[in-house]
C-alpha positions, -999 to 999 in steps of 0.1 A, spaced: 0 0 0 14 33 -9 3 57 13 15 88 -6 -14 78 -35 -41 60 -19 -58 93 -7 -69 121 -25 -42 137 -47 -37 169 -27 -35 152 9 -9 128 26 -4 109 57 21 109 82 40 80 64 35 97 32 50 128 43 82 112 57 86 94 23 83 126 4 106 145 28 133 118 24 128 122 -16 136 160 -11 103 176 -9 100 204 14 78 203 45 59 236 53 45 245 87 17 270 83 3 290 111 -38 292 111 -43 311 145 -20 333 162 -5 316 194 -7 324 228 17 316 258 2 299 286 28 295 311 59 281 297 41 267 266 29 282 232 -6 271 221 -19 280 187 -31 261 154 -6 249 129 -10 226 99 16 211 77 19 203 38 47 189 15 57 210 -17 74 190 -44 100 206 -71 72 209 -92 51 232 -68 25 206 -60 12 205 -25 -2 179 -2 -19 187 31 -10 163 59 -44 146 72 -49 121 98 -49 85 91 -70 70 116 -102 67 97 -104 67 61 -137 48 55 -156 80 38 -146 109 22 -158 128 54 -136 110 75 -103 125 61 -93 154 83 -65 180 80 -40 172 110 -40 202 132 -13 208 158 -25 228 188 10 230 205 45 244 196 56 212 214 36 191 193 51 207 159 85 203 172 79 165 182 64 158 148 91 174 129 119 157 150 100 122 147 101 131 108 140 133 108 145 171 110 173 182 134 158 218 137 123 230 139 112 265 129 75 275 138 57 304 125 42 325 152 18 348 133 -14 338 115 -8 333 77 30 327 82 49 297 71 84 281 77 100 255 54 120 225 63 142 202 41 159 168 51 198 171 43 209 139 28 247 130 32 
């Protein structure tokens, strides 16, 4: 099963995102709501997508339920820690997080 193509053409699961990042696609973090600091943590709303060299974008979606079209949901990150943990889990050694609504940051894996 190829998770990068089994869903709609403009969405991707976590495994598919990992595969495309390893192939050189850019992973973008997009800020959907201005983050707020609560104690030592930042809470906001971020989503991610991949962008290929051809400019084609794929939004990261949850893979928990894919039984119907309506079950496909954009994966949302509500804490800066969640964004960092996800990016590190994909293999990035650094994480840059946009802190204003509408902004984005880009990440690329460096292969030796």
